[in-house]
C-alpha positions as CSV (number, residue, x, y, z in Angstrom):
1,M,9.5,-6.4,7.1
2,K,9.5,-3.3,9.4
3,V,8.0,-0.1,8.0
4,S,7.1,3.3,9.3
5,E,4.2,5.6,8.5
6,D,6.8,8.2,7.6
7,E,7.5,6.3,4.4
8,L,5.3,5.7,1.3
9,Y,5.5,2.0,1.8
10,G,4.4,2.3,5.4
11,R,1.5,4.5,4.5
12,I,0.3,2.1,1.9
13,I,0.6,-0.8,4.3
14,K,-1.3,1.2,6.9
15,L,-4.1,1.5,4.4
16,A,-4.1,-2.2,3.9
17,L,-4.1,-2.9,7.7
18,E,-7.1,-0.5,8.1
19,G,-9.1,-2.4,5.4
20,F,-8.6,-0.2,2.4
21,F,-7.3,-3.1,0.3
22,D,-10.1,-5.5,1.4
23,E,-11.5,-4.7,-2.0
24,W,-9.6,-4.4,-5.3
25,R,-8.1,-0.9,-5.8
26,N,-6.2,0.6,-8.6
27,A,-3.2,2.9,-8.3
28,S,-5.4,6.0,-8.8
29,D,-7.6,4.9,-5.9
30,V,-4.5,4.6,-3.7
31,A,-3.1,8.0,-4.7
32,S,-6.5,9.6,-4.0
33,E,-6.7,8.1,-0.6
34,L,-3.1,9.1,0.3
35,L,-4.0,12.7,-0.8
36,R,-7.2,12.7,1.2
37,R,-5.3,11.7,4.3
38,G,-2.7,14.4,3.7
39,W,0.0,11.8,3.0
40,A,0.6,12.8,-0.6
41,P,4.1,11.7,-1.8
42,K,6.4,14.3,-3.3
43,N,5.8,12.6,-6.7
44,F,2.8,10.4,-7.4
45,K,4.8,8.4,-10.0
46,H,6.3,6.5,-7.0
47,V,2.9,5.0,-6.0
48,R,2.7,2.4,-8.7
49,P,6.3,1.1,-8.2
50,A,5.6,0.9,-4.4
51,L,2.5,-1.2,-5.1
52,E,4.5,-3.5,-7.4
53,H,7.2,-3.9,-4.8
54,L,4.6,-4.8,-2.1
55,V,3.2,-7.4,-4.5
56,A,6.7,-8.9,-4.8
57,L,6.9,-9.0,-1.0
58,E,3.5,-10.8,-1.0
59,V,1.9,-8.1,1.1
60,L,-0.5,-7.2,-1.8
61,E,-1.7,-9.2,-4.7
62,R,-2.6,-7.9,-8.1
63,E,-4.9,-8.7,-11.0
64,R,-5.3,-7.2,-14.4
65,K,-8.7,-5.6,-15.0
66,P,-9.8,-6.5,-18.6
67,R,-10.7,-3.4,-20.6
68,R,-9.6,-1.6,-23.7
69,K,-6.9,0.0,-21.6
70,A,-6.1,-2.6,-18.9
71,K,-5.3,-1.5,-15.4
72,W,-3.8,-3.4,-12.5
73,L,-5.9,-3.8,-9.4
74,Y,-4.4,-4.5,-5.9
75,R,-5.7,-6.0,-2.7
76,K,-4.1,-7.3,0.5
77,T,-3.0,-10.9,0.9
78,E,-3.6,-13.3,3.7
79,K,0.1,-13.0,4.6
80,L,-0.1,-9.2,5.3
81,G,-0.2,-9.5,9.1
82,E,2.7,-12.0,9.3
83,R,4.9,-10.1,6.9
84,V,4.7,-6.5,8.3
85,T,5.5,-4.8,11.6
86,M,4.6,-1.1,11.8
87,M,7.1,1.1,13.6
88,E,5.9,4.1,15.6
89,R,6.3,7.4,13.8
90,G,9.9,8.5,13.9
91,G,11.3,4.9,13.8
92,G,10.6,4.0,17.4
93,Q,9.3,0.7,18.8
94,P,6.8,-1.5,16.9
95,D,3.2,-0.3,16.9
96,R,0.8,-3.2,17.2
């Protein structure tokens, strides 16, 4: 899978490659970190579906946090490095 930092998926994957998902994180944690870095998506409602898609691609894994109002938590999988190639900004050559 090739992704760019210019896309929401690429930004979330970049967080994973930098260690953000070494610990379990919820969708609010991810949205807050995107905002902190100036990478806020046009609509934050796209963050959760992007995380779920990355779970389906086995880039992230998820677990339900038991509470009265359960939340999904996400962390990177061991397959992250073999499943993802980051492209340079603007869609150029791979950035490794």
